[in-house]
C-alpha positions in Angstrom: 106.2 100.7 108.7 107.2 98.9 105.5 110.2 98.6 103.2 109.7 97.3 99.6 112.8 95.7 98.1 113.8 93.2 95.4 113.5 89.5 96.3 116.6 87.3 96.7 116.9 83.6 96.7 117.2 83.6 100.5 113.6 84.6 100.6 112.4 81.4 98.9 111.6 79.4 102.0 109.6 82.3 103.5 107.7 82.9 100.3 106.8 79.2 100.1 105.7 79.3 103.8 103.5 82.4 103.4 102.2 81.8 99.8 101.7 78.1 100.5 98.8 78.9 102.9 95.6 78.0 101.2 94.0 81.2 102.5 96.4 83.1 100.3 95.8 80.9 97.2 92.1 81.0 97.6 92.0 84.8 97.6 94.5 85.3 94.8 93.7 84.8 91.1 97.0 83.3 90.0 98.6 81.8 93.1 99.7 78.2 92.7 98.5 75.7 95.4 100.0 73.6 96.7 103.1 75.8 96.6 105.7 73.1 95.9 109.4 73.0 96.4 111.3 75.0 93.7 108.4 77.2 92.7 109.6 80.2 94.8 113.2 79.9 93.6 112.1 79.8 89.9 109.7 82.7 90.4 112.4 84.8 92.2 115.0 83.9 89.6 112.9 85.5 86.9 112.5 88.9 88.5 115.7 90.7 87.5 115.6 89.7 83.8 111.9 90.7 83.5 112.6 94.0 85.2 115.5 94.7 82.9 113.3 94.0 79.9 110.7 96.5 81.3 108.1 93.7 81.7 107.6 93.7 85.4 108.6 95.0 88.8 108.2 92.4 91.6 109.0 93.5 95.2 109.2 91.9 98.6 107.1 93.6 101.2 109.0 93.6 104.5 108.6 95.1 107.9 110.9 98.1 108.1 112.3 97.5 111.6 112.9 93.8 111.3 113.2 93.2 107.5 110.8 90.3 108.0 109.3 89.3 104.6 105.4 89.5 104.9 104.3 89.5 101.3 104.8 90.5 97.7 103.6 93.3 95.4 104.2 93.5 91.6 103.4 95.2 88.4 103.1 93.6 85.0 104.0 96.4 82.6 102.9 97.1 79.1 105.3 99.9 77.9 103.5 100.6 74.6 100.2 101.5 76.4 102.0 102.9 79.5 99.9 100.8 81.9 100.5 98.0 84.3 98.5 95.3 86.1 99.0 95.4 89.9 99.1 92.3 92.0 99.9 91.7 95.7 99.5 89.2 98.6 100.2 89.4 102.3 100.8 86.5 104.7 97.6 85.7 106.6 99.0 86.7 110.0 99.6 90.2 108.7 96.1 90.8 107.4 94.1 93.8 108.6 97.0 95.9 109.7 97.1 98.3 106.7 100.2 96.8 105.1 98.7 96.2 101.7 97.3 99.7 101.6 100.7 101.1 102.4 102.6 98.9 99.9 100.1 99.7 97.1 100.5 103.5 97.8 104.3 103.1 97.5 104.1 101.2 94.2 101.6 103.7 92.8 103.9 106.7 93.6 106.9 104.9 92.0 104.9 103.8 89.0 103.7 107.3 88.1 106.9 109.2 89.0 109.6 106.8 87.8 108.1 104.3 85.4 106.1 106.9 83.4 102.9 104.9 83.6 99.5 106.4 82.7 97.3 103.8 84.3 97.5 101.0 86.9 94.8 98.4 87.0 94.0 95.4 89.2 91.6 92.5 89.3 90.3 90.9 92.5 87.9 88.1 93.3 84.6 89.7 94.3 84.5 87.6 97.5 87.9 89.0 98.5 86.4 92.3 99.9 89.7 93.2 101.7 91.5 93.4 98.4 88.9 95.7 96.9 89.1 97.9 100.0 92.9 98.3 99.6 92.5 99.4 96.0 89.6 101.8 96.8 91.6 103.4 99.7 94.3 104.1 97.1 91.9 105.9 94.8 91.1 103.1 92.3 87.8 103.3 90.5 85.7 100.4 89.2 86.0 99.5 85.6 83.5 96.7 85.8 82.6 93.2 86.8 83.8 90.2 84.8 81.2 87.5 85.5 82.4 83.9 86.2 85.8 84.9 84.7 88.1 82.6 86.7 87.8 79.1 88.0 89.0 78.1 91.5 88.4 74.6 92.7 85.9 73.9 90.0 83.8 77.0 90.7 83.6 79.9 88.3 84.0 83.2 90.1 83.3 86.8 89.4 86.2 89.3 89.4 86.2 93.1 89.6 88.5 95.3 87.6 89.6 98.6 89.2 92.0 101.2 87.9 93.8 104.4 88.7 94.9 107.0 86.1 97.9 109.2 86.6 95.9 112.5 86.4 93.5 111.2 89.0 96.3 110.3 91.3 97.9 113.7 90.9 94.5 115.3 91.7 94.1 113.1 94.8 97.5 114.1 96.1 96.8 117.9 96.0 96.5 119.6 99.3 93.1 121.3 100.0 
């Protein structure tokens, strides 16, 4: 259903439209809001250099048949410790269709097979139950609750940390 590919500057308007929705910003920990002109271009322009340095891998989530951009998924990599933080968002009109679950599965497979990672972890706002479900469907396990760890609109919020280890992923992929 999906294709993950590098972003290009032609994607900037679509990124601004999708990510600029307050529903996206309110469910993400580090999404700017309002999503002003130039932010998407600046963000996209940084991807290639950061990938070449081995610091991150940021990909556009697109519908395979139409190539329509519907979201983003990325890893922030720590090579020394062979782990990465996973982050993602999907445009509101594409929620509840399994797209995040599919994109996360693809990035997990790439991370463990090509990037030689040992661990992938992610944080999500506790009130964003859908994000937690995506991670759990992909085999992530809870590492703990960080109480009132982030502030959104002057309210401190709890976040949950989940992770997946490479050996667990290999075990989950074994056929019965």
